[in-house]
VOBA-808438 format. One record per residue (C-alpha): residue in three letters; x, y, z. Coordinates in steps of 0.1 Angstrom, whole numbers, plus 5000, padded with zeros to 4 digits. Each point is the difference from the previous one (the first is absolute). Example, Ala and Ser with C-alpha at 12.3 -4.5 7.8 and 13.67 -1.06 7.14 Angstrom:
2
ALA512349555078;SER501450344993;
***
This chain:
122
UNK239249100967;UNK500750335013;UNK497850294986;UNK502150284999;UNK501750294973;UNK503450004998;UNK501350264979;UNK501149694965;UNK495550025004;UNK499850344992;UNK500450234969;UNK502750265005;UNK500650204963;UNK498050194981;UNK501049794970;UNK498949715017;UNK496850165004;UNK499950064968;UNK500449674982;UNK497649855023;UNK497550244990;UNK501049924961;UNK499049655009;UNK496249904995;UNK497450085022;UNK498949685022;UNK496850105019;UNK497950345008;UNK497650065026;UNK497950315009;UNK503650195019;UNK503049834987;UNK501749794968;UNK502749795004;UNK502349984974;UNK502349734996;UNK503849994985;UNK501349794970;UNK502549815010;UNK503250014983;UNK502649694993;UNK502750285011;UNK498250075037;UNK498049725009;UNK498250055034;UNK500949775029;UNK496950165021;UNK496850204988;UNK500850355010;UNK498250365009;UNK499350274989;UNK497250335011;UNK499250304977;UNK497250155024;UNK499850374984;UNK499550335022;UNK496850114977;UNK498049735012;UNK500749945032;UNK501050395015;UNK500949925037;UNK503249845007;UNK498749795027;UNK497349814973;UNK502749974979;UNK502049805024;UNK497349785015;UNK499549904965;UNK503249904991;UNK499849805038;UNK497349854991;UNK501049874962;UNK503549905013;UNK498649785033;UNK497149834972;UNK503449934975;UNK502249865027;UNK497749775009;UNK499649824970;UNK503850104985;UNK500549624999;UNK497449914977;UNK500050254980;UNK502449974965;UNK503150134999;UNK500150394985;UNK499250325001;UNK496550135015;UNK499650375004;UNK496450105011;UNK499350304991;UNK496550165015;UNK498150114969;UNK496450175016;UNK500250225036;UNK499249805037;UNK496849975011;UNK499250315027;UNK498949935033;UNK502949905021;UNK503449855002;UNK498449675010;UNK497750004972;UNK502250064974;UNK502549765013;UNK497149705001;UNK499750124963;UNK503349964989;UNK500449695014;UNK497449844990;UNK501450084961;UNK503449955008;UNK499149645007;UNK497649944972;UNK502650194977;UNK503149775017;UNK497349674996;UNK499850044962;UNK504450124991;UNK500049655012;UNK496949824985;UNK502150174966;
***
């Protein structure tokens, strides 16, 4: 299956993020907390959708915030078809490790893969 990221697989509106954040917390790591939105009978999701919250107070530089988003999106893309058909929001809750961008990307990717594996098991 293609590992793409179409607009239908993203959260767009603040109300969609709020609904997902009101759901349950399904996984927590050193850097991220993953929230899973509740499924409603009115709007069942045909596929998993991803939302990212990367606050500026935790990742000051735009290049770091954008790199974190790219890495999480790529990890999500590769496991998208195994995920439950709900909304998932990755929220950064700790500062990324100090060092080069390569070190940050490696740490984020390892944690994103581990958290997505935990979501799949739930």
